[in-house]
BATOR-271434 format. One record per residue (C-alpha): residue number from 1; x, y, z. Coordinates in Angstrom, 2 decimals. Each point is the difference from the previous one (the first is absolute). Example, Ala and Ser with C-alpha at 12.3 -4.5 7.8 and 13.67 -1.06 7.14 Angstrom:
REM residues 2
pt pos:1	x:12.30	y:-4.50	z:7.80;
pt pos:2	x:1.37	y:3.44	z:-0.66;
REM end
This chain:
REM residues 128
pt pos:1	x:7.90	y:10.16	z:-30.71;
pt pos:2	x:-0.72	y:-1.65	z:2.84;
pt pos:3	x:0.48	y:-2.70	z:1.75;
pt pos:4	x:-1.49	y:-2.66	z:2.12;
pt pos:5	x:-0.13	y:0.35	z:3.81;
pt pos:6	x:-1.75	y:-2.72	z:2.46;
pt pos:7	x:0.30	y:0.39	z:3.54;
pt pos:8	x:-0.77	y:-3.55	z:1.75;
pt pos:9	x:-0.07	y:-0.66	z:3.74;
pt pos:10	x:-0.01	y:-3.62	z:1.10;
pt pos:11	x:-3.76	y:-0.40	z:-0.53;
pt pos:12	x:-1.24	y:1.82	z:-2.51;
pt pos:13	x:1.86	y:2.69	z:-3.07;
pt pos:14	x:-1.95	y:3.33	z:1.79;
pt pos:15	x:1.16	y:1.52	z:-3.62;
pt pos:16	x:0.97	y:-0.35	z:-3.30;
pt pos:17	x:0.15	y:2.02	z:-2.87;
pt pos:18	x:1.56	y:2.17	z:-3.20;
pt pos:19	x:2.31	y:3.33	z:1.55;
pt pos:20	x:2.26	y:2.88	z:-0.69;
pt pos:21	x:1.77	y:0.05	z:2.85;
pt pos:22	x:1.00	y:-1.98	z:3.49;
pt pos:23	x:0.93	y:1.29	z:3.27;
pt pos:24	x:1.38	y:-2.49	z:3.01;
pt pos:25	x:2.56	y:0.44	z:2.78;
pt pos:26	x:2.17	y:-2.87	z:0.98;
pt pos:27	x:2.89	y:-0.69	z:2.24;
pt pos:28	x:2.81	y:1.23	z:-2.39;
pt pos:29	x:-2.05	y:3.65	z:-0.43;
pt pos:30	x:-3.36	y:1.56	z:-2.67;
pt pos:31	x:-1.04	y:-1.46	z:-3.56;
pt pos:32	x:-1.80	y:1.16	z:-2.75;
pt pos:33	x:-0.20	y:-2.45	z:-3.19;
pt pos:34	x:-1.32	y:1.31	z:-3.09;
pt pos:35	x:-0.64	y:-2.11	z:-2.93;
pt pos:36	x:3.82	y:-1.73	z:-1.43;
pt pos:37	x:1.14	y:-0.10	z:3.59;
pt pos:38	x:3.29	y:-1.63	z:0.80;
pt pos:39	x:-0.96	y:-3.50	z:1.42;
pt pos:40	x:0.18	y:-0.15	z:3.55;
pt pos:41	x:-0.72	y:-1.30	z:3.20;
pt pos:42	x:-0.66	y:1.24	z:3.32;
pt pos:43	x:-1.02	y:0.00	z:3.58;
pt pos:44	x:-2.87	y:2.23	z:1.15;
pt pos:45	x:-0.04	y:1.68	z:3.00;
pt pos:46	x:-1.30	y:-0.83	z:2.97;
pt pos:47	x:-3.67	y:2.65	z:0.28;
pt pos:48	x:1.01	y:1.25	z:-3.59;
pt pos:49	x:-2.03	y:1.67	z:-2.73;
pt pos:50	x:-1.15	y:-1.21	z:-3.38;
pt pos:51	x:-0.83	y:2.19	z:-2.50;
pt pos:52	x:-1.56	y:-0.81	z:-3.29;
pt pos:53	x:-0.44	y:2.68	z:-2.50;
pt pos:54	x:-2.11	y:-0.86	z:-3.32;
pt pos:55	x:-1.84	y:2.05	z:-1.89;
pt pos:56	x:-2.80	y:0.64	z:1.40;
pt pos:57	x:0.41	y:-0.35	z:3.58;
pt pos:58	x:2.49	y:-0.20	z:2.85;
pt pos:59	x:0.90	y:-3.57	z:2.42;
pt pos:60	x:1.54	y:0.19	z:3.37;
pt pos:61	x:0.18	y:-2.57	z:2.08;
pt pos:62	x:1.24	y:-0.80	z:3.59;
pt pos:63	x:2.27	y:-2.66	z:0.07;
pt pos:64	x:1.98	y:-2.01	z:2.44;
pt pos:65	x:3.08	y:-1.87	z:-1.07;
pt pos:66	x:0.61	y:-2.30	z:-3.73;
pt pos:67	x:0.78	y:0.98	z:-2.74;
pt pos:68	x:0.52	y:1.29	z:-3.48;
pt pos:69	x:0.83	y:-1.24	z:-3.67;
pt pos:70	x:0.64	y:1.65	z:-3.30;
pt pos:71	x:0.16	y:-1.42	z:-3.03;
pt pos:72	x:-1.17	y:-0.02	z:-3.31;
pt pos:73	x:-1.90	y:2.66	z:0.26;
pt pos:74	x:-1.81	y:-1.58	z:2.95;
pt pos:75	x:-0.10	y:1.10	z:3.53;
pt pos:76	x:-1.08	y:-2.74	z:2.68;
pt pos:77	x:-0.04	y:1.53	z:3.55;
pt pos:78	x:-0.69	y:-3.28	z:2.89;
pt pos:79	x:-0.34	y:1.32	z:3.08;
pt pos:80	x:-0.18	y:-1.83	z:3.52;
pt pos:81	x:-3.33	y:2.08	z:0.82;
pt pos:82	x:-1.39	y:2.90	z:-2.27;
pt pos:83	x:-3.12	y:2.76	z:-0.35;
pt pos:84	x:-1.66	y:2.06	z:-2.74;
pt pos:85	x:-0.38	y:3.20	z:1.19;
pt pos:86	x:-3.50	y:0.03	z:-0.03;
pt pos:87	x:-0.82	y:-2.98	z:1.37;
pt pos:88	x:1.95	y:1.30	z:3.40;
pt pos:89	x:-1.49	y:1.39	z:3.09;
pt pos:90	x:1.75	y:2.88	z:1.08;
pt pos:91	x:-1.76	y:0.08	z:3.84;
pt pos:92	x:1.32	y:-3.18	z:-0.15;
pt pos:93	x:3.25	y:0.21	z:-1.07;
pt pos:94	x:0.40	y:2.73	z:2.48;
pt pos:95	x:-0.98	y:-1.92	z:3.21;
pt pos:96	x:2.66	y:-2.39	z:-1.73;
pt pos:97	x:2.57	y:2.43	z:0.34;
pt pos:98	x:-0.86	y:1.65	z:3.15;
pt pos:99	x:0.22	y:-3.92	z:1.68;
pt pos:100	x:2.74	y:-1.11	z:-1.45;
pt pos:101	x:2.15	y:2.88	z:0.60;
pt pos:102	x:-1.70	y:-0.33	z:4.04;
pt pos:103	x:0.95	y:-3.56	z:-0.43;
pt pos:104	x:3.75	y:0.22	z:-1.05;
pt pos:105	x:0.97	y:2.83	z:2.23;
pt pos:106	x:3.63	y:1.70	z:-0.30;
pt pos:107	x:2.59	y:-1.22	z:-2.25;
pt pos:108	x:2.03	y:0.66	z:-3.41;
pt pos:109	x:-1.83	y:-1.76	z:-2.17;
pt pos:110	x:-3.56	y:0.39	z:-0.64;
pt pos:111	x:-2.82	y:-3.51	z:-0.05;
pt pos:112	x:-0.43	y:-1.43	z:-3.40;
pt pos:113	x:-3.99	y:0.05	z:0.96;
pt pos:114	x:0.30	y:4.48	z:0.82;
pt pos:115	x:2.18	y:-0.45	z:-3.64;
pt pos:116	x:-3.11	y:-1.97	z:-1.40;
pt pos:117	x:-2.74	y:2.54	z:1.34;
pt pos:118	x:1.78	y:3.26	z:-1.43;
pt pos:119	x:-0.10	y:-1.48	z:-2.92;
pt pos:120	x:-3.31	y:-0.72	z:0.07;
pt pos:121	x:-0.63	y:3.45	z:1.13;
pt pos:122	x:2.06	y:1.90	z:-2.51;
pt pos:123	x:-1.38	y:-2.43	z:-2.69;
pt pos:124	x:-3.85	y:1.14	z:0.43;
pt pos:125	x:0.68	y:2.58	z:0.39;
pt pos:126	x:0.00	y:1.19	z:3.54;
pt pos:127	x:3.23	y:1.30	z:0.81;
pt pos:128	x:3.04	y:-1.34	z:2.27;
REM end
């Protein structure tokens, strides 16, 4: 059995289809969603990775904030900004991270744009 998953940003649908598993990081911690999961609503962590696992592929996407909703074997991932791993330019993401960290200086919390750049690198397979 599968569930319908949609990953959406304000201007378009990035990915939509049937999947067996969704893994995401919320502000409350990591969540794994399988078919038949109880209804849940979560706030996505800034600069996190979402993984959608189908029978034939593993889709990885970097997200910068947003929400995850699960109900009746439907998962909606609504992100402020997101990019699929296979569409990410790893070198640009690396430069974005370096620039963000240089601009931030020293502080207790990493800036949101640096977190998103790290998520871009993880989604693309370029580490971080």
